[in-house]
C-alpha positions in Angstrom: 0.0 0.0 -0.1 1.2 3.4 -0.8 0.3 5.0 2.4 2.4 2.9 4.6 6.1 2.7 5.2 8.7 0.5 6.9 9.0 0.9 10.8 12.6 2.0 10.9 11.8 4.9 8.3 8.8 5.9 10.5 10.8 5.9 13.8 13.6 8.0 11.9 10.9 10.7 11.0 9.5 10.6 14.5 12.9 10.9 16.0 13.6 14.0 13.8 10.4 15.7 15.0 10.7 14.7 18.7 12.4 17.9 19.9 10.9 21.2 21.1 12.4 23.5 18.5 12.0 21.2 15.6 8.2 21.0 16.4 8.2 24.8 16.6 9.9 24.9 13.1 7.2 22.5 11.7 4.5 24.9 12.8 6.3 27.9 11.3 7.1 26.3 8.0 3.5 25.1 7.6 2.4 28.6 7.6 5.1 30.2 5.4 8.1 29.8 3.3 10.8 31.1 5.6 14.6 31.7 5.5 17.2 30.8 8.2 17.3 34.5 9.1 13.5 34.6 9.6 13.5 31.6 11.8 16.5 32.7 13.9 14.6 36.0 14.6 11.5 34.3 15.5 13.0 31.6 17.6 15.6 33.7 19.3 18.3 31.0 18.7 21.6 31.1 16.9 22.0 30.5 13.1 24.1 27.3 13.5 21.5 25.8 15.9 18.6 26.6 13.7 20.4 25.2 10.6 21.3 22.0 12.3 17.5 21.5 13.3 16.5 22.4 9.7 19.0 19.8 8.3 17.6 17.1 10.4 13.9 18.0 9.5 14.8 18.0 5.9 16.7 14.8 5.9 13.7 13.2 7.4 11.5 14.5 4.6 9.4 16.6 7.0 10.7 19.9 5.5 11.7 20.9 2.0 14.5 23.3 1.2 14.9 25.5 -2.0 17.5 28.0 -3.1 16.7 31.5 -4.2 19.9 33.1 -5.3 22.2 33.2 -2.2 19.1 32.6 0.0 17.4 29.3 1.0 13.8 29.0 2.0 12.2 26.1 4.0 8.6 24.9 3.8 6.7 22.0 5.1 7.0 19.1 2.8 4.3 19.0 0.1 4.4 15.4 -1.1 5.1 12.0 0.2 4.7 10.2 3.4 7.1 12.6 5.2 4.7 15.4 4.2 1.7 13.5 5.6 3.3 12.9 8.9 4.5 16.6 9.3 0.9 18.0 8.6 -0.4 15.4 11.1 2.0 16.6 13.7 1.2 20.3 13.2 -2.4 19.6 13.3 -2.1 18.0 16.8 -0.3 21.0 18.2 -2.3 23.6 19.9 -1.8 27.2 18.5 -2.8 28.5 22.0 0.3 27.0 23.6 2.2 29.9 25.0 5.4 29.2 23.1 3.8 28.6 19.8 1.4 31.6 20.1 4.6 33.6 20.7 6.3 32.2 17.7 3.4 33.0 15.5 3.2 36.5 16.8 6.7 37.0 15.9 6.0 35.3 12.4 3.2 38.0 12.0 5.9 40.5 12.3 8.2 39.1 9.8 5.5 38.7 7.3 4.4 42.4 7.9 8.0 43.5 7.4 7.9 41.5 4.1 4.7 43.0 2.9 6.0 46.6 3.7 9.2 45.9 1.6 7.0 44.6 -1.3 4.7 47.5 -1.2 7.7 49.8 -1.6 8.9 47.9 -4.5 5.4 47.9 -6.1 5.2 51.8 -5.5 8.5 52.3 -7.2 7.5 50.3 -10.4 3.6 50.7 -10.4 3.8 53.6 -12.8 5.5 51.5 -15.4 3.1 48.7 -15.1 0.1 51.0 -15.3 1.4 52.7 -18.5 1.4 49.4 -20.2 -2.1 48.2 -18.7 -3.9 51.2 -20.3 -2.8 50.2 -23.7 -4.8 46.9 -23.8 -8.0 45.3 -22.9 -8.8 45.5 -19.2 -6.9 42.9 -17.1 -9.9 41.4 -15.5 -11.1 40.4 -19.0 -7.8 38.7 -19.7 -7.9 36.9 -16.4 -11.5 35.7 -16.9 -10.4 34.3 -20.4 -7.5 32.6 -18.8 -9.7 30.9 -16.2 -12.2 29.9 -18.9 -9.6 28.3 -21.0 -8.2 26.5 -17.9 -11.5 25.1 -16.9 -12.9 24.4 -13.4 -10.6 21.6 -12.4 -9.9 20.4 -9.9 -6.0 20.2 -10.7 -3.5 18.6 -8.7 -0.5 20.9 -9.7 -0.3 24.2 -11.6 2.7 26.1 -12.5 2.8 29.8 -13.4 6.0 30.7 -15.2 7.1 34.3 -14.9 4.6 34.8 -12.0 5.4 38.4 -11.2 3.1 39.6 -8.6 1.6 36.2 -8.3 -1.8 37.5 -9.5 -2.4 34.4 -11.5 -1.7 32.2 -8.6 -4.3 33.9 -6.5 -6.8 33.3 -9.3 -5.9 29.6 -10.1 -5.3 28.5 -6.2 -9.1 27.5 -5.7 -8.8 25.0 -8.5 -5.5 23.3 -7.5 -4.2 21.2 -4.8 -0.8 22.9 -5.2 0.2 26.1 -7.3 3.7 27.2 -7.9 5.0 30.4 -9.4 8.4 30.7 -10.9 10.3 33.9 -11.6 13.8 34.9 -12.0 13.6 38.3 -10.1 14.1 38.3 -6.3 12.3 41.5 -6.1 9.2 40.1 -7.9 9.3 37.0 -5.9 9.2 39.0 -2.7 6.2 40.8 -3.9 4.4 37.6 -5.0 5.2 36.0 -1.5 3.8 39.0 0.3 0.6 38.9 -1.9 0.2 35.2 -1.2 0.6 35.7 2.6 -1.9 38.5 2.5 -4.4 36.2 0.7 -3.8 33.2 3.1 -3.2 30.9 0.2 -1.1 28.0 1.9 -1.4 25.8 -1.3 0.7 28.4 -3.2 4.4 29.0 -3.3 7.0 30.6 -5.4 10.4 29.6 -6.6 13.3 31.3 -8.4 14.4 29.5 -11.5 15.3 29.8 -15.2 12.2 29.3 -17.6 14.5 27.8 -20.0 15.6 25.0 -17.5 12.7 24.6 -15.2 13.7 22.9 -12.0 11.1 20.2 -12.2 11.0 16.6 -13.7 9.1 16.0 -16.9 5.4 15.4 -16.3 5.1 17.4 -13.1 2.0 19.6 -13.7 -1.5 19.4 -14.9 -1.5 23.0 -16.2 1.3 25.6 -16.9 0.7 29.2 -17.8 3.0 31.9 -19.4 1.2 35.3 -18.8 2.9 38.1 -20.7 6.2 36.5 -20.5 7.3 35.5 -24.1 7.9 39.2 -25.4 10.8 39.4 -22.9 12.7 36.5 -24.2 15.5 35.8 -26.9 14.1 32.3 -27.5 10.3 32.1 -27.0 10.0 28.8 -28.8 12.5 27.2 -26.3 10.5 28.5 -23.3 7.2 27.0 -24.8 9.1 23.7 -25.5 10.3 23.6 -21.8 6.9 24.4 -20.4 5.5 21.5 -22.6 8.1 19.2 -21.1 6.7 19.5 -17.5 3.2 18.9 -18.5 1.5 15.6 -17.5 -0.4 13.6 -20.2 -3.7 15.6 -20.9 -2.2 18.7 -19.2 -2.8 22.2 -20.6 -0.5 25.0 -21.6 -1.9 28.6 -21.7 0.1 31.3 -23.3 -1.0 35.0 -23.0 0.8 37.6 -25.0 0.5 40.7 -27.5 -0.4 40.5 -31.2 2.2 42.1 -33.4 2.4 45.8 -32.9 4.8 48.7 -33.6 5.2 50.4 -30.2 8.9 50.7 -30.1 8.7 52.4 -26.6 8.0 49.1 -25.1 11.3 47.9 -26.4 13.2 51.0 -25.5 11.7 51.7 -22.1 10.4 48.3 -21.0 12.8 45.8 -22.3 10.4 44.1 -24.6 12.5 42.1 -27.0 9.7 41.0 -29.2 6.8 43.4 -30.3 4.3 40.8 -30.1 3.6 37.5 -32.0 1.5 36.3 -34.9 -1.0 33.6 -33.9 0.6 31.1 -36.3 4.1 31.5 -34.7 2.9 30.5 -31.1 0.7 27.7 -32.6 3.8 26.3 -34.5 5.9 26.4 -31.3 3.3 24.5 -29.3 2.8 21.9 -32.0 6.6 21.5 -32.4 6.6 20.8 -28.6 4.3 17.9 -29.2 1.1 19.4 -28.0 -2.3 19.4 -29.5 -3.1 23.0 -30.6 -6.4 24.6 -29.7 -8.1 27.6 -31.0 -6.7 30.8 -29.9 -8.7 33.7 -28.5 -8.3 37.4 -29.6 -9.1 40.2 -27.1 -8.8 43.4 -29.1 -7.5 46.6 -27.6 -6.2 49.9 -28.5 -3.3 50.0 -29.5 -2.5 46.6 -28.2 -4.2 43.3 -28.8 -4.0 40.4 -26.4 -4.0 36.9 -27.8 -4.7 33.8 -25.5 -3.2 30.5 -26.9 -3.8 27.1 -25.5 -2.7 23.5 -26.3 -3.0 20.2 -24.5 -0.5 17.5 -23.9 -1.3 14.3 -25.5 -2.9 11.7 -23.3 -0.9 8.5 -22.7 -1.8 5.7 -24.9 -3.4 3.0 -22.9 -1.7 -0.4 -22.8 -4.0 -3.1 -23.9 -4.6 -6.1 -21.6 -2.9 -9.3 -22.9 -6.3 -11.0 -22.3 -8.3 -8.5 -24.4 -5.4 -8.6 -27.0 -5.9 -12.3 -27.3 -9.6 -12.0 -27.6 -9.5 -9.3 -30.2 
């Protein structure tokens, strides 16, 4: 049975958790993605000591660690038997316990500081984003089109590549067991993380990564989105192919970008490398990646027109039963 494990492995996991600081770490990392610096500030313990406890929990599969530049973030494991045990332990702990309540109060202060930093970044860049938004159809219409093309789900895992502020993650979260946003910019990840904290979306997380070399195995996601990302890229076809690689059989890829236009200011002032894409180009890239292309959707605007492309990964061919084969 898949929900059982050997006695020695279960004992190893239980020993890893059977210490006060480690239980406190599980509670904190069940709430948010946190760095060693965050955790030392909350726990009031030294960095080496906290790091040792984190290593024990990670080795036992109760926590997972991921890098973001020179930083490392920790979060309660999301998959596997270690994740099941970790969630069970956290659920059994009283949040009214004096020590845990103090930890959570300090965690709130850390998240508040994170939100204030993200707000400053947003304020510094909002004018540029607003200048682009007024050039095309209202964003809520684009979002509604994405959700319509995505379908109601439920989905196991969704990936938003170039997640930016994390807005699409917020919209897709109710339809997914797990939603991950990937971005290369540390500043944008901080903003997305603060937005997800504010929305209380514990099934969402963000990662730093290269969209040309996604840090996930093939066939990891039921849906992948690329929203207003391709026009920044030197090789958009390669990004589409890499997105297709991580789709499960029957999974859906959704691409949102601009139709061809002549606004050179977007290239000069906003680092757009491509001034939109013909519908046929993106269709050809998705087909070349082995996906079944669906009819694209055009959302006219002045002067920019938004196009929504979608394609589906081919379903695995079912293996015929030897008995049925013999009878056919």
